[in-house]
C-alpha positions as CSV (number, residue, x, y, z in Angstrom):
1,M,93.7,68.7,69.4
2,V,96.2,70.0,66.8
3,N,98.7,72.1,68.8
4,K,98.9,75.7,68.0
5,K,102.7,76.3,67.7
6,N,102.8,79.9,66.7
7,N,100.7,83.0,66.4
8,K,100.0,82.7,62.6
9,K,96.4,82.9,61.4
10,R,95.1,79.3,61.0
11,V,92.7,78.8,58.1
12,G,90.8,75.6,57.1
13,I,90.1,74.9,53.5
14,L,86.9,73.0,52.8
15,G,86.4,72.4,49.1
16,G,83.8,70.5,47.2
17,T,81.1,70.7,44.6
18,F,78.6,71.6,47.3
19,N,75.7,70.3,45.1
20,P,74.2,71.1,47.5
21,I,76.0,72.1,50.7
22,H,74.6,70.2,53.8
23,F,75.0,69.9,57.5
24,G,77.7,67.3,57.1
25,H,79.9,70.0,55.6
26,I,78.9,72.5,58.3
27,R,79.6,70.2,61.2
28,L,82.9,69.1,59.7
29,A,83.9,72.7,59.7
30,E,82.7,73.3,63.2
31,K,84.6,70.3,64.6
32,A,87.8,71.4,62.7
33,V,87.6,74.8,64.3
34,E,87.4,73.2,67.7
35,A,90.1,70.6,67.1
36,A,92.7,72.8,65.4
37,A,91.9,76.2,66.9
38,L,91.1,77.5,63.4
39,D,90.5,81.2,63.0
40,Q,88.6,80.8,59.8
41,V,87.2,78.2,57.4
42,L,87.1,78.9,53.7
43,F,84.2,77.0,51.9
44,I,85.4,76.7,48.3
45,P,82.8,75.6,45.7
46,S,84.6,73.9,42.8
47,G,84.7,75.4,39.4
48,V,85.2,72.4,37.1
49,S,85.7,69.3,39.0
50,Y,87.7,66.9,36.7
51,M,86.7,63.9,38.7
52,K,82.9,64.3,38.4
53,D,80.2,64.3,35.7
54,Q,79.5,67.9,35.0
55,S,76.0,67.2,33.7
56,E,74.8,66.4,37.2
57,I,76.3,69.5,38.8
58,L,74.5,72.9,39.1
59,P,76.2,75.9,37.7
60,A,78.8,77.3,40.0
61,R,77.0,80.6,40.8
62,Y,74.0,78.7,42.3
63,R,76.2,76.4,44.3
64,A,78.1,79.4,45.6
65,E,74.9,81.2,46.6
66,M,73.8,78.1,48.6
67,V,77.1,78.1,50.3
68,E,76.8,81.8,51.1
69,L,73.4,81.2,52.7
70,A,74.6,78.2,54.7
71,V,77.6,79.9,56.3
72,S,76.3,83.4,56.7
73,D,75.5,83.1,60.4
74,N,78.9,81.9,61.5
75,S,81.6,84.7,61.6
76,A,84.4,82.1,61.3
77,F,83.0,80.7,57.9
78,T,83.6,82.4,54.6
79,M,82.7,81.4,51.0
80,S,85.5,81.8,48.5
81,T,85.1,81.9,44.7
82,I,88.9,81.2,44.1
83,E,88.1,78.0,42.1
84,I,85.0,79.3,40.3
85,D,86.9,82.4,39.1
86,K,89.7,80.2,37.6
87,A,89.4,79.0,34.0
88,G,89.7,75.2,33.4
89,N,89.7,72.4,35.9
90,S,89.9,72.9,39.6
91,Y,92.9,71.2,41.3
92,S,93.5,71.2,45.0
93,H,97.3,71.8,44.8
94,E,96.8,74.9,42.6
95,T,94.1,76.3,45.0
96,I,96.3,75.7,48.0
97,R,99.3,77.4,46.3
98,A,97.2,80.4,45.2
99,L,95.9,80.8,48.8
100,Q,99.4,80.6,50.2
101,E,100.6,83.3,47.8
102,R,97.7,85.5,48.8
103,E,98.4,84.9,52.6
104,P,102.0,83.9,53.1
105,D,101.8,84.3,56.8
106,T,98.8,82.0,57.2
107,T,98.9,78.3,58.2
108,F,96.5,76.3,56.1
109,F,94.7,73.1,57.0
110,F,92.8,70.9,54.4
111,L,89.5,69.5,55.6
112,T,88.1,66.4,54.1
113,G,86.3,63.1,54.8
114,A,88.2,60.0,55.9
115,D,87.1,58.2,52.7
116,T,88.9,60.9,50.6
117,V,92.2,60.3,52.4
118,C,92.3,56.8,50.9
119,S,92.1,58.3,47.4
120,M,94.3,61.4,47.8
121,A,97.5,59.7,46.6
122,G,95.8,59.5,43.2
123,W,95.1,63.2,43.0
124,K,97.1,65.5,40.8
125,D,100.4,66.3,42.5
126,P,99.6,64.9,45.9
127,A,103.1,65.5,47.2
128,S,102.7,69.3,47.0
129,I,99.4,69.0,48.8
130,F,100.8,67.0,51.7
131,E,103.9,69.3,51.9
132,A,101.8,72.4,52.0
133,V,99.0,71.7,54.5
134,T,98.0,69.6,57.5
135,I,95.1,67.3,56.7
136,L,92.0,67.2,59.1
137,A,90.1,64.1,58.2
138,A,86.5,63.5,59.5
139,Y,85.3,60.0,60.4
140,R,82.3,58.5,62.1
141,S,83.2,57.4,65.6
142,S,81.0,54.2,65.2
143,V,83.2,53.0,62.3
144,S,86.4,51.0,62.6
145,I,89.4,53.1,61.5
146,K,92.1,50.4,61.5
147,G,92.4,50.5,57.7
148,L,92.2,54.2,57.7
149,K,95.1,54.5,60.2
150,E,97.2,52.1,58.0
151,Q,96.5,54.4,55.0
152,I,97.6,57.5,57.1
153,E,100.8,55.7,58.1
154,Y,101.5,54.9,54.4
155,L,100.9,58.5,53.4
156,H,103.2,59.7,56.2
157,D,106.0,57.2,55.1
158,V,105.7,58.2,51.4
159,Y,104.8,61.9,51.5
160,N,105.6,62.8,55.2
161,A,101.9,63.7,55.3
162,D,100.6,65.3,58.5
163,I,97.0,63.9,59.0
164,H,94.8,64.2,62.0
165,L,91.5,62.4,62.5
166,I,88.4,64.2,63.7
167,A,85.2,62.4,64.9
168,V,82.2,63.9,63.2
169,D,79.0,61.8,63.5
170,S,76.9,63.6,60.9
171,I,79.2,63.1,57.9
172,D,77.1,60.2,56.4
173,I,74.7,62.9,55.0
174,S,75.3,63.0,51.3
175,S,74.6,65.5,48.6
176,S,73.4,62.8,46.2
177,G,70.9,61.5,48.8
178,I,69.6,65.1,49.2
179,R,69.2,65.5,45.4
180,E,67.3,62.2,45.3
181,A,65.0,63.2,48.2
182,V,64.2,66.5,46.5
183,K,63.5,64.6,43.2
184,N,61.1,62.4,45.0
185,G,59.3,65.3,46.7
186,E,60.6,64.4,50.2
187,S,61.6,66.9,52.9
188,V,65.3,67.6,53.4
189,S,64.8,69.4,56.6
190,G,67.6,68.6,59.0
191,L,69.9,67.7,56.2
192,V,70.5,71.2,54.9
193,P,70.1,74.7,56.5
194,S,66.5,76.0,56.1
195,S,67.7,78.8,53.9
196,V,69.3,76.3,51.5
197,E,66.2,74.2,51.4
198,K,64.1,77.3,50.6
199,Y,66.5,78.3,47.9
200,I,66.4,74.8,46.3
201,R,62.5,74.8,46.3
202,E,62.3,78.3,44.9
203,H,64.6,77.5,42.0
204,H,63.1,74.0,41.5
205,F,66.6,72.4,41.6
206,Y,67.1,68.6,41.4
207,Q,63.5,67.9,40.6
208,N,64.2,66.1,37.3
C-alpha cells in the first residue's frame, strides 16, 4: 500500500498505444487504485510513439474509441486525448508536465509494467519523470523479481526514483498477441472487453 500522506487528489497515468487496449491494462489500473488509493486513472493513448513502428499502429482516433469503450463502466477511469491532441512525438515527461500544469494540486502516479522499469533510464529526460511522479510497476507474482529490485535500487540511487511494485497476474496478455489472434480468425474473448472485441470485428481491424 502506498501511503496517503495528504488530502490531494491522487491520479494514475496509464499511457500506451492501446493497439488494442486489453484486460491486462484494465487490471493494472484496478490494482493501482487499490494499492495507492487512487481517485482516478487516466488512460492516455499515445499520439506518435517515437519508439514504435507507426505502420503497425491504428490511427489514434480508433485506439481512443476502443479505450473509451473499455473504461466506460468504471467511474474512476477516464480516457484522455492529451497526447493525441499534441503535434509531434509523444514523450512521457512532457505529458506529465502538462498534466501537472493543468492540475497543480494533484499528486500523479505513473503506471507501467515491470519490464518497462528496466528501460526507463533510456527514455527522454528520465530524471524529470522520476522527480515528478511515483512509479507503480506491475509484475507477475509467479516471476522472480530479484533483478527487478536491483534495477529499482539503481534508479533510486541515480534518480531518487520512488518505485512501488504491484502484483498483477494478468499482465502477460499482449496487444501483439491479440492482433495475431484476430488475424488468424481466433476468438479474443477474455482478453479484451466484449465491447472492444465487437468494435474490432465491426471495423475489420488487424485482419491483414
